[in-house]
PLY file of the C-alpha trace (Angstrom):
ply
format ascii 1.0
element vertex 253
property float x
property float y
property float z
element edge 252
property int vertex1
property int vertex2
end_header
86.77 108.05 127.69
89.00 111.13 127.29
89.39 112.34 123.71
93.10 111.58 123.68
92.74 107.98 124.82
93.78 105.28 122.39
93.79 101.53 122.44
93.87 98.54 120.10
90.52 97.26 118.86
89.97 93.61 119.86
88.94 91.07 117.24
85.17 90.63 117.18
83.86 88.22 119.79
80.41 88.90 121.27
81.41 87.07 124.45
84.35 89.42 125.08
83.43 92.61 126.94
86.77 93.60 128.47
89.13 95.92 126.62
92.87 96.32 127.15
94.19 99.48 128.72
94.55 102.40 126.37
97.95 103.04 124.84
99.24 106.31 123.38
99.78 106.48 119.63
102.62 108.33 117.98
101.60 111.41 116.00
101.54 111.12 112.24
104.76 111.86 110.38
107.00 112.63 113.35
110.55 113.81 112.75
112.37 116.92 111.74
111.25 118.50 108.50
113.63 118.33 105.54
113.81 120.16 102.27
112.03 118.29 99.48
114.65 116.41 97.47
113.02 117.66 94.29
113.61 121.25 95.44
117.27 120.45 96.08
117.61 119.15 92.54
116.09 122.33 91.15
118.76 124.30 93.00
121.68 122.48 91.40
124.15 124.44 89.28
123.24 124.71 85.58
126.30 122.68 84.60
125.15 119.81 86.85
121.67 119.30 85.51
120.13 119.95 82.09
116.47 120.97 81.76
113.85 118.22 81.41
112.98 117.35 77.79
115.71 119.53 76.27
117.23 117.85 73.17
121.02 117.90 73.03
120.98 117.71 69.25
118.65 116.99 66.36
119.42 113.42 65.36
116.86 113.38 62.58
114.68 110.85 64.34
117.41 108.22 64.52
118.65 108.59 68.10
120.86 105.65 69.04
123.80 104.65 71.28
126.09 105.75 68.45
124.65 109.29 68.33
123.48 110.00 71.90
125.38 109.94 75.21
122.15 110.60 77.08
118.81 108.90 76.37
116.44 108.80 73.41
112.90 110.16 73.42
110.79 110.43 70.26
113.91 110.25 68.13
115.63 113.08 70.00
118.73 112.77 72.15
118.02 114.06 75.66
120.61 114.94 78.29
119.45 112.00 80.41
119.65 114.14 83.57
116.01 115.23 83.81
113.26 113.75 85.99
111.04 113.28 82.91
113.79 111.93 80.66
116.48 110.03 82.52
119.03 107.59 81.10
122.30 107.15 79.25
124.04 105.31 76.46
121.37 106.08 73.88
118.81 103.89 75.63
115.12 104.85 75.82
114.48 107.62 78.36
112.72 106.78 81.63
110.33 109.14 83.43
111.52 109.00 87.03
108.64 111.28 88.02
106.15 108.62 86.92
107.89 106.20 89.28
107.87 108.65 92.17
111.65 108.88 91.95
114.37 111.33 90.90
117.10 111.25 88.26
120.57 110.89 89.79
123.67 110.29 87.63
121.46 109.44 84.65
119.50 106.76 86.55
116.25 106.80 88.51
116.73 106.64 92.28
114.39 106.88 95.30
113.76 110.31 96.80
115.16 110.54 100.36
112.74 111.69 103.04
112.19 112.18 106.75
108.42 112.62 106.54
105.71 111.65 104.07
104.91 115.32 103.55
108.07 115.68 101.43
107.15 112.79 99.10
105.02 112.86 95.92
101.27 112.59 96.52
101.17 108.87 95.70
104.14 107.87 97.91
104.85 107.57 101.64
108.10 107.88 103.55
109.30 104.38 104.47
112.79 103.64 105.82
114.07 107.02 104.70
112.89 106.94 101.08
109.67 107.84 99.24
108.10 104.48 98.42
104.88 102.87 97.24
102.24 103.06 100.00
101.27 99.41 99.49
102.69 96.37 101.25
103.25 98.36 104.46
101.66 98.14 107.91
99.38 100.97 109.01
97.80 101.99 112.29
94.15 102.46 111.33
92.54 104.74 113.90
88.80 105.24 114.29
88.69 108.79 115.62
85.13 110.10 115.91
81.76 110.46 114.26
78.86 112.86 113.90
75.37 111.36 113.78
72.12 113.05 112.75
69.68 113.81 115.65
67.09 111.44 114.16
67.04 108.43 111.88
65.04 109.85 108.98
62.70 111.60 111.42
62.52 108.67 113.85
64.11 108.86 117.29
67.04 106.55 117.87
65.77 105.24 121.20
62.49 105.97 123.06
64.08 108.41 125.50
67.70 108.87 124.40
70.17 109.12 121.54
71.96 106.26 119.78
74.54 103.99 121.41
77.09 103.85 118.57
80.08 101.59 118.02
82.10 100.72 114.92
82.74 97.35 113.27
85.94 97.38 111.22
86.34 94.77 108.49
89.72 94.33 106.80
90.58 91.40 104.53
87.81 89.24 106.00
88.72 89.95 109.65
86.54 92.01 111.97
87.21 94.22 115.00
84.90 96.45 117.03
85.25 99.57 119.15
83.72 100.37 122.52
80.10 101.49 122.68
79.47 105.19 123.32
76.10 105.43 125.05
73.49 108.09 124.24
75.93 109.97 121.99
75.50 111.86 118.71
79.18 112.90 118.61
81.04 109.76 119.72
84.82 109.79 120.14
86.69 106.47 120.09
90.36 107.01 119.27
90.85 103.25 118.98
93.03 101.51 116.44
94.00 98.28 114.76
97.37 97.65 113.05
97.16 95.91 109.67
99.15 95.51 106.46
97.53 97.17 103.45
98.14 95.86 99.94
96.88 97.13 96.60
93.96 94.67 96.90
92.97 95.36 100.53
89.47 96.74 101.22
88.43 98.47 104.45
84.87 98.86 105.72
83.79 100.79 108.79
80.17 100.17 109.84
78.69 102.37 112.56
75.97 100.53 114.52
73.47 101.51 117.19
73.49 98.97 120.02
69.96 97.96 120.99
68.41 95.18 123.07
66.15 94.27 120.15
69.04 94.03 117.69
71.75 96.42 116.60
70.82 98.71 113.72
73.11 100.22 111.09
73.64 103.97 111.25
75.86 104.07 108.17
79.18 102.90 106.77
82.33 104.18 105.09
84.18 101.92 102.67
87.64 102.19 101.16
87.52 99.82 98.20
90.32 97.40 97.23
93.47 99.36 96.62
92.93 102.21 99.08
93.80 105.33 97.04
97.48 106.14 97.39
96.57 109.79 97.96
94.61 108.82 101.11
97.55 106.82 102.47
99.83 109.76 101.69
97.49 112.19 103.48
97.18 109.83 106.44
93.52 110.60 107.03
90.04 110.17 105.59
86.53 111.36 106.35
83.37 109.79 104.94
79.61 109.97 105.39
76.48 107.89 104.81
73.22 109.46 106.07
72.23 109.50 108.87
75.96 109.13 109.57
77.05 112.74 108.98
80.76 111.96 109.22
83.25 109.32 110.31
86.87 110.46 110.78
89.79 108.06 110.36
93.58 108.18 110.51
95.91 105.84 108.65
99.43 106.05 110.06
102.21 104.16 108.30
104.28 102.33 110.93
0 1
1 2
2 3
3 4
4 5
5 6
6 7
7 8
8 9
9 10
10 11
11 12
12 13
13 14
14 15
15 16
16 17
17 18
18 19
19 20
20 21
21 22
22 23
23 24
24 25
25 26
26 27
27 28
28 29
29 30
30 31
31 32
32 33
33 34
34 35
35 36
36 37
37 38
38 39
39 40
40 41
41 42
42 43
43 44
44 45
45 46
46 47
47 48
48 49
49 50
50 51
51 52
52 53
53 54
54 55
55 56
56 57
57 58
58 59
59 60
60 61
61 62
62 63
63 64
64 65
65 66
66 67
67 68
68 69
69 70
70 71
71 72
72 73
73 74
74 75
75 76
76 77
77 78
78 79
79 80
80 81
81 82
82 83
83 84
84 85
85 86
86 87
87 88
88 89
89 90
90 91
91 92
92 93
93 94
94 95
95 96
96 97
97 98
98 99
99 100
100 101
101 102
102 103
103 104
104 105
105 106
106 107
107 108
108 109
109 110
110 111
111 112
112 113
113 114
114 115
115 116
116 117
117 118
118 119
119 120
120 121
121 122
122 123
123 124
124 125
125 126
126 127
127 128
128 129
129 130
130 131
131 132
132 133
133 134
134 135
135 136
136 137
137 138
138 139
139 140
140 141
141 142
142 143
143 144
144 145
145 146
146 147
147 148
148 149
149 150
150 151
151 152
152 153
153 154
154 155
155 156
156 157
157 158
158 159
159 160
160 161
161 162
162 163
163 164
164 165
165 166
166 167
167 168
168 169
169 170
170 171
171 172
172 173
173 174
174 175
175 176
176 177
177 178
178 179
179 180
180 181
181 182
182 183
183 184
184 185
185 186
186 187
187 188
188 189
189 190
190 191
191 192
192 193
193 194
194 195
195 196
196 197
197 198
198 199
199 200
200 201
201 202
202 203
203 204
204 205
205 206
206 207
207 208
208 209
209 210
210 211
211 212
212 213
213 214
214 215
215 216
216 217
217 218
218 219
219 220
220 221
221 222
222 223
223 224
224 225
225 226
226 227
227 228
228 229
229 230
230 231
231 232
232 233
233 234
234 235
235 236
236 237
237 238
238 239
239 240
240 241
241 242
242 243
243 244
244 245
245 246
246 247
247 248
248 249
249 250
250 251
251 252
C-alpha cells in the first residue's frame, strides 16, 4: 500500500477480511497562520495594559472593593488587566494564564486561534478559540512502525520477517489495521475517529500474524487522560522492545 494511503480501521471482526477503499486525510492544523494572541497583547500601548502583578497602590493588606478598582491579590490592589492577575471591583484576581485564556477588559476570555500551534501547550484550537483538548473528536492515525530484526535473538518466522498488524483499543472498543507481510518497517496510514475525554485510554498492540497463533511484538499505551501536551502536538511515538517504534498522529477534527 503506498505510504500516503489512508483509510478507516474497521471494528475488530475475525470474519471480516475486506477493507474499505482508502480515503485521504486532511493535514494537521491546516489554515493560514496567525499571530499568537498573547503576542498581540504584549504589543498593546502602555496606557491600555498594565504589567502583570504590578500593585496600583499599597493598601496595607486590606484590599477591598472600597479601595481597589482592579482586583486583589495577597492584600495588594492589582490593575486587573494582566494575564496573571485579572479582575475588577476589588474581587480576588484570577490567573487567566492558568485557564489557558487571556485578560480582556478585566475579565478572562478565550484566546482566538486559526491553528493549534498558536495556543498554549495544553490547549487545542477548536471553533476558532484555544480550548481544552478533552471532549473533542480526534482522527487517530496509525502511521508506521520499526521492528527489531529478531525477537530476542529468535527469528520471527522460519524463512521470513514478521507479518505485523495493529490492534487499537479505545474505551473498550477494538479496531485492527491491515497486515503487512514480511515487513520490519510496516507503514499503515490507517485511522479511526473517536471522541477523547479526560478518562479515555488508548492502547496500540502490534502483533505478528502466524498460523499457529498471533504473537505480540509490543504495545504503546496512552493512559486515561491522554496528556494534553500530546493532543496539542498532534503526534506521539512510543516503543516496547522488540517494537523499536510506533508512530501515531492525533488530529482534532
